[in-house]
C-alpha positions in Angstrom: 19.7 3.7 67.9 19.8 2.6 71.4 17.8 4.3 74.3 19.1 3.9 77.5 17.2 5.9 80.8 15.4 7.7 78.1 18.4 9.1 76.3 19.1 8.0 72.6 22.5 6.9 71.3 23.0 7.5 67.8 25.5 6.1 65.5 27.0 8.1 63.3 25.1 7.4 60.3 22.0 7.6 62.9 23.3 11.3 63.8 23.7 12.6 60.5 20.3 11.4 59.1 18.8 13.1 62.0 20.8 16.4 61.3 19.5 16.1 57.7 15.8 15.5 58.3 16.0 18.6 61.2 17.6 20.6 58.3 20.4 21.3 61.0 23.1 19.7 57.8 22.4 19.1 54.2 24.4 15.8 54.4 22.4 14.4 51.8 22.8 17.3 49.1 25.3 15.1 47.3 24.8 11.6 46.5 24.7 8.5 44.0 21.8 10.2 42.4 23.2 9.6 39.0 21.5 6.8 36.8 23.8 4.3 35.1 21.6 4.5 32.1 19.4 7.4 31.0 19.5 6.5 27.0 16.7 4.7 25.4 14.1 5.3 28.0 10.6 6.7 28.0 11.7 9.9 29.5 14.0 10.8 26.8 11.9 9.7 23.8 11.2 12.2 21.2 10.5 10.0 18.1 7.8 10.6 16.1 6.3 6.9 16.7 6.9 6.4 20.2 9.7 4.0 19.9 12.0 5.1 22.8 13.8 1.8 22.6 14.7 2.1 19.1 14.9 6.2 18.7 18.2 6.3 21.3 20.8 4.0 20.8 23.5 3.9 22.9 25.8 4.9 20.3 23.7 8.0 19.9 24.2 8.9 23.7 27.8 9.8 22.8 26.4 12.9 21.0 23.2 13.5 22.3 22.3 16.0 25.3 20.0 14.2 28.1 16.5 16.7 28.7 15.3 15.0 31.8 18.5 13.4 33.7 22.2 12.3 33.3 24.0 9.3 33.2 27.8 7.9 34.0 29.9 5.6 35.5 29.7 6.2 39.6 28.2 9.3 39.1 27.2 12.1 41.8 25.1 14.9 41.5 23.3 17.3 44.2 19.6 16.4 45.0 18.4 18.4 42.0 20.5 17.0 39.5 21.9 20.4 38.2 25.6 19.7 38.6 26.7 16.1 37.7 30.2 14.2 38.2 31.0 11.3 36.6 34.2 9.6 35.3 35.4 8.7 31.8 37.9 6.0 30.8 40.0 5.3 27.6 41.1 1.9 27.0 43.5 2.6 24.3 41.8 0.8 21.6 38.3 2.5 21.3 37.2 5.7 19.2 36.0 7.2 22.0 35.7 7.9 25.7 34.0 5.3 27.9 31.5 7.6 29.8 28.7 5.2 30.6 27.8 1.3 30.7 27.5 -0.3 27.3 24.3 -1.9 26.7 21.5 -2.9 24.5 18.2 -1.4 23.9 15.3 -3.0 24.3 14.8 -4.2 20.6 18.5 -4.8 20.1 18.8 -7.5 23.4 16.9 -10.8 23.1 15.4 -10.4 26.2 15.0 -6.9 26.4 17.4 -4.0 27.0 20.9 -5.0 28.9 23.8 -3.9 30.3 26.9 -5.7 28.8 29.3 -4.9 31.4 30.9 -6.6 34.2 30.0 -4.2 36.9 29.9 -4.6 40.3 29.8 -1.1 41.5 33.5 -1.9 41.4 33.5 -1.5 37.8 36.3 -3.0 35.4 37.0 -2.1 31.7 38.7 -4.4 29.4 41.9 -3.5 27.8 41.1 -4.8 24.7 39.1 -3.5 22.3 35.2 -3.7 23.9 32.9 -6.0 21.4 30.0 -3.8 21.2 29.2 -4.8 17.9 29.8 -8.6 18.4 27.4 -8.2 21.6 24.9 -6.3 19.4 25.0 -9.1 16.7 24.7 -11.9 18.7 22.0 -11.1 20.6 19.8 -10.1 17.7 20.3 -13.6 16.0 19.4 -15.1 19.3 15.5 -15.9 20.2 13.7 -15.9 23.4 14.5 -19.1 24.2 18.2 -18.5 24.4 20.2 -17.6 27.0 21.6 -13.7 26.5 24.8 -13.4 25.0 26.8 -11.9 28.0 30.5 -10.1 27.7 32.0 -13.4 29.2 30.8 -15.2 26.5 32.8 -12.6 24.0 36.2 -14.0 25.2 37.2 -10.8 26.3 38.8 -12.0 29.5 40.3 -15.0 28.2 43.7 -13.7 28.7 43.4 -11.8 32.0 43.8 -8.4 29.9 41.3 -5.7 31.6 41.9 -3.2 34.3 39.9 -2.9 37.6 39.0 0.6 38.4 37.8 1.5 42.1 36.4 4.4 42.6 35.4 5.7 46.2 33.5 8.7 47.2 33.1 10.0 50.6 32.6 13.1 52.8 33.9 14.9 55.3 32.9 14.9 58.8 32.9 18.4 59.2 31.6 19.4 55.5 28.3 18.5 54.2 29.4 20.1 51.0 32.6 18.1 50.4 32.9 15.1 48.6 36.3 13.2 48.1 37.3 11.2 45.1 39.6 8.5 45.6 
């Protein structure tokens, strides 16, 4: 914001935030509020012994409903989390759709929980069968003094066979309710 002769000059984003604060427009109703990872968290612990990390694995996340939130790839939702929109992908190798990032729970990883995907909020998915079990087994084998076994260590990128997936979301200037995906 720039003030000249007691007049405020706002950039477009500052103007939208001001409209939202003053409740003239609801620009924050939709946003990137969906977690990348909800499974195996204390919020979703229904184990008898309180061990959230072991009770809810990535494999279970594909068939269990969450009570306190949702997760997904490039997900957006309303501010109350009642309507969630996220993307699913299939690499024609796995026997399931990729709806969330793969990761290890706390006891599976040698340094605790860890996402085992290469994602830079420019997500990519290998075209080969994803090395789920290799990542679990090798990280379980390694001790705390060893470095973590990462996706790049598995060799899935050696032949440069992977997909780049770009998801862009944006809002139209005149309609704060509308979200565009490209």
